[in-house]
NUDREN-782812 format. One record per residue (C-alpha): x, y negated, z negated; residue in three letters. Coordinates in steps of 0.2 Angstrom, whole numbers, plus 5000, padded with zeros to 4 digits. Each point is the difference from the previous one (the first is absolute). Layout:
N
east_north_up_resn
X_Y_Z_ALA
...
***
This chain:
324
east_north_up_resn
5034_5067_5096_UNK
5000_4983_4991_UNK
5000_4994_4982_UNK
4989_4985_4997_UNK
5006_4988_4986_UNK
4987_4986_4996_UNK
5008_4985_4992_UNK
5016_5006_5009_UNK
5007_4982_5002_UNK
4997_4997_4981_UNK
5011_5003_4985_UNK
4997_5019_4996_UNK
4994_5004_5017_UNK
5016_4994_5009_UNK
5011_5008_4988_UNK
4991_5016_5003_UNK
5002_4998_5019_UNK
5018_4999_4997_UNK
5000_5015_4989_UNK
4991_5009_5014_UNK
5013_4995_5012_UNK
5014_5006_4989_UNK
4992_5017_5000_UNK
4999_5000_5019_UNK
4982_4995_5002_UNK
4999_4987_5014_UNK
4982_5004_5007_UNK
4992_4987_4989_UNK
4985_4988_5003_UNK
5001_4985_4989_UNK
4984_4991_4995_UNK
5000_4983_4992_UNK
4994_4982_5000_UNK
5017_4992_5003_UNK
4994_4983_5004_UNK
5013_4986_4999_UNK
5008_5005_4983_UNK
5017_5007_4996_UNK
4994_5018_5000_UNK
5005_5002_5019_UNK
5018_5000_4995_UNK
4997_5016_4990_UNK
4998_5010_5017_UNK
5016_4994_5007_UNK
5012_5015_5004_UNK
4986_5013_4996_UNK
4995_5013_5013_UNK
4981_5002_5004_UNK
4990_5003_5015_UNK
4987_4987_4999_UNK
4993_4986_4989_UNK
4981_4996_4999_UNK
4992_4985_4991_UNK
4988_5007_4987_UNK
4984_4993_5009_UNK
5005_5010_5016_UNK
5004_5015_4990_UNK
4983_5001_4991_UNK
4992_4998_5017_UNK
5010_5015_5007_UNK
4996_5010_4984_UNK
4981_4996_5001_UNK
4999_5004_5019_UNK
5011_5016_4998_UNK
5012_4992_5012_UNK
5017_5004_4992_UNK
5010_5007_5015_UNK
5013_5010_4990_UNK
4998_5015_4989_UNK
5003_4995_4982_UNK
5009_5011_4987_UNK
4998_4988_4985_UNK
4992_4984_4995_UNK
5008_4990_4987_UNK
4988_4986_4995_UNK
5011_4987_4991_UNK
4992_4984_5007_UNK
4989_4990_4989_UNK
4997_4983_4992_UNK
5012_5001_4986_UNK
4997_4983_4992_UNK
4995_5003_4981_UNK
4994_4982_5000_UNK
4988_5002_5015_UNK
4983_4993_4996_UNK
4990_5005_5016_UNK
4991_5015_4995_UNK
4993_5003_5017_UNK
5017_4999_5008_UNK
5007_5013_4988_UNK
4986_5011_5003_UNK
5002_5000_5018_UNK
5019_5002_5000_UNK
5003_5011_4985_UNK
4984_5011_4999_UNK
4991_5001_5017_UNK
5017_5000_5010_UNK
5006_5014_4989_UNK
4983_5010_5002_UNK
5000_4998_5019_UNK
5018_5007_5001_UNK
4997_5014_4987_UNK
4984_5006_5009_UNK
5010_5000_5017_UNK
5015_5009_4993_UNK
4989_5014_4991_UNK
4989_5002_5016_UNK
5015_5003_5010_UNK
5010_5010_4988_UNK
5014_4987_4998_UNK
5009_4999_4983_UNK
4995_4984_4992_UNK
5010_4991_4987_UNK
4996_4983_4993_UNK
5005_4986_4988_UNK
4990_4998_4984_UNK
5007_4989_4986_UNK
5005_5000_4982_UNK
4988_4984_4999_UNK
4986_5013_4999_UNK
5005_5003_4981_UNK
4996_4982_4995_UNK
5006_4996_4982_UNK
5005_5018_4997_UNK
4986_5003_4987_UNK
4997_5017_5009_UNK
5018_5004_5001_UNK
5010_5003_5016_UNK
4996_5018_5004_UNK
4995_5004_5018_UNK
4990_5015_4995_UNK
4984_4999_5011_UNK
4988_5001_4986_UNK
5007_4984_4993_UNK
4997_4990_5016_UNK
4982_4995_4997_UNK
5004_4992_4983_UNK
5013_4988_5007_UNK
4996_4982_5000_UNK
5012_4989_5011_UNK
5003_4982_4995_UNK
4999_4992_5017_UNK
4990_5002_5017_UNK
5016_5008_5008_UNK
5001_5013_4987_UNK
4981_5003_5001_UNK
5001_5002_5019_UNK
5013_5014_4998_UNK
4990_5008_4986_UNK
4984_5000_5011_UNK
5009_5010_5014_UNK
5007_5013_4987_UNK
4982_5001_4993_UNK
4993_5003_5018_UNK
5012_5014_5003_UNK
4996_5008_4982_UNK
4981_4998_5003_UNK
5001_5008_5017_UNK
5011_5014_4993_UNK
5014_4996_5012_UNK
5015_4998_4988_UNK
5006_5018_5004_UNK
5001_4995_5018_UNK
5011_4985_5000_UNK
5014_4992_4990_UNK
4999_4983_4991_UNK
5014_4991_4992_UNK
4998_4988_4985_UNK
5015_4989_5003_UNK
5007_4991_4984_UNK
5011_4984_5001_UNK
5010_5004_5016_UNK
5014_4989_5005_UNK
5014_5000_5013_UNK
5004_4994_5018_UNK
4987_4996_5013_UNK
4989_4990_4987_UNK
5006_4983_5006_UNK
4984_4996_5009_UNK
4988_5003_4985_UNK
5000_4982_4992_UNK
4993_5000_4982_UNK
4999_5019_5001_UNK
5019_5002_5002_UNK
5008_5009_4985_UNK
5008_4991_4986_UNK
5017_5007_5006_UNK
4999_4989_5015_UNK
4991_4985_4993_UNK
5012_5001_4985_UNK
5015_5001_5011_UNK
4995_4985_5010_UNK
4997_4990_4983_UNK
5017_5005_4994_UNK
5009_4995_5016_UNK
4990_4983_5001_UNK
4999_4995_4981_UNK
5012_5011_4991_UNK
4986_5007_4989_UNK
4985_5012_5002_UNK
4983_4996_4994_UNK
4988_5013_4991_UNK
4983_4998_4993_UNK
4997_4998_4982_UNK
4991_5013_4990_UNK
4983_4996_4994_UNK
4999_5015_4989_UNK
5007_5001_4983_UNK
5006_5018_5002_UNK
5011_4995_5015_UNK
5014_4988_4999_UNK
5003_4988_5015_UNK
5007_5010_5015_UNK
4997_5017_4991_UNK
4985_5004_5010_UNK
5004_5016_5008_UNK
4997_5007_5018_UNK
5004_5016_5009_UNK
5013_4994_5013_UNK
5004_5012_5014_UNK
5012_4998_5014_UNK
4992_5001_5018_UNK
5014_5012_5005_UNK
4994_5013_4987_UNK
4982_4997_5006_UNK
5003_5004_5018_UNK
5010_5015_4996_UNK
4986_5007_4990_UNK
4987_4996_5013_UNK
5010_5010_5013_UNK
5001_5015_4987_UNK
4981_4999_5000_UNK
4999_5002_5019_UNK
5012_5015_4999_UNK
4989_5008_4988_UNK
4982_5000_5008_UNK
4993_5011_4986_UNK
5002_4986_4987_UNK
4984_4990_5000_UNK
4992_4987_4988_UNK
5003_4983_4993_UNK
5017_4997_4992_UNK
5009_4987_4990_UNK
5016_4994_5009_UNK
5011_4991_4987_UNK
5016_5002_4990_UNK
4990_5007_4986_UNK
5009_4988_4988_UNK
4994_4982_4995_UNK
5013_4987_4999_UNK
4999_4982_4994_UNK
5000_4984_5011_UNK
5016_4995_4990_UNK
5008_5017_5005_UNK
4996_4996_5018_UNK
5007_4982_4999_UNK
5016_5006_4991_UNK
5002_5013_5015_UNK
4999_4986_5013_UNK
5013_4989_4990_UNK
5011_5015_4998_UNK
5000_5004_5019_UNK
5005_4982_5003_UNK
5013_5000_4986_UNK
4992_4986_4991_UNK
4995_4997_4982_UNK
4982_5002_4996_UNK
4990_4984_5000_UNK
4981_5002_4998_UNK
4987_4986_4998_UNK
4983_5005_4994_UNK
4985_4991_5008_UNK
4982_4999_4998_UNK
4989_5013_5008_UNK
4987_4992_5012_UNK
4983_5001_4990_UNK
4992_5009_5015_UNK
5012_5015_4997_UNK
4999_5001_4981_UNK
4985_5012_4998_UNK
5005_5010_5015_UNK
5019_5003_4996_UNK
5007_5017_4997_UNK
5011_5000_4985_UNK
5006_5018_5002_UNK
5000_5013_5015_UNK
5008_5017_5000_UNK
4997_5014_5013_UNK
4995_5016_4992_UNK
5010_5012_5012_UNK
4993_5016_4992_UNK
4989_5005_5015_UNK
5014_4995_5012_UNK
5013_5010_4992_UNK
4988_5016_5000_UNK
5000_5000_5019_UNK
5018_5005_5000_UNK
5005_4986_5012_UNK
5017_4992_4996_UNK
4997_4985_4989_UNK
5015_4989_5000_UNK
5001_4982_4995_UNK
5014_4988_5000_UNK
5004_4991_4983_UNK
4994_4982_5000_UNK
5017_4992_4998_UNK
5007_5011_5015_UNK
4985_4996_5011_UNK
5000_4982_4996_UNK
5018_4999_5004_UNK
4998_5009_5017_UNK
4986_4988_5005_UNK
5009_4984_4994_UNK
5018_5005_5007_UNK
4996_5009_5016_UNK
4984_4990_5005_UNK
4997_4984_4992_UNK
5018_4994_5000_UNK
5001_5005_5018_UNK
4987_4987_5005_UNK
4984_5011_4997_UNK
5007_5014_5010_UNK
4986_5013_5005_UNK
5000_5018_4996_UNK
***
């Protein structure tokens, strides 16, 4: 029996494939739209039985032609660009695709796990609780966040949240994100800036209650994320939509200092203007409320920011973008 991982050549997906290999799972079907970008490198050294392009996979699902029995479907693949402006593209990739796979999995009794996003919380006016009764009130700030919200709402409206597992990822960083362009973490982009220019650039604040660089995010290491994803798989009685984050907000200045510390360099930050297109869509604070997650009894362990950044910088970035 195989495990299906969509987005399996991408950032979180490929790290999860590695996690599956580490625990002895080799019967894996990887699904992605690899194209010509660098995500192909994320599959190097990993063990899986087959790879399917997304279009071919959807056709097989629609025609009921999957040839192997499936013991779990991890739907991590999506358009993850927070600046994507094509609403139809996002609807097709992040809503309809997810609906198709959820229906198939539920029809066949296959455990279904999927990637939602902390982008659904918008400016945080409604807080960061993942309680289901709060979901309809959330107002995402961009089309990407809305596409993720729409699928969460579809599950809620169809009373399916007790049959699946959804994860609202916060600011995940770590190896295997090298192909993501502008969507790469500030750890990677900041590292490159420091190596090239000797300094790191952060956006200025446009709110009086936040000094430059003191805007805060819930930064979480990808290794912690995939360990927790595996724990959900081992505990099939746990269902619902959950926040996956560190549970502690840290500033961009903290993150920058951690990168400089990992490189054993003095901190040198330049604050730059934020593009006007982002100013009214910018999240000044995010912090995962982990109350619901901790109530499950699953082990919730997160690596401190400084230790996680150091591991990423020293053991991956400094080694030529080594893969996990």
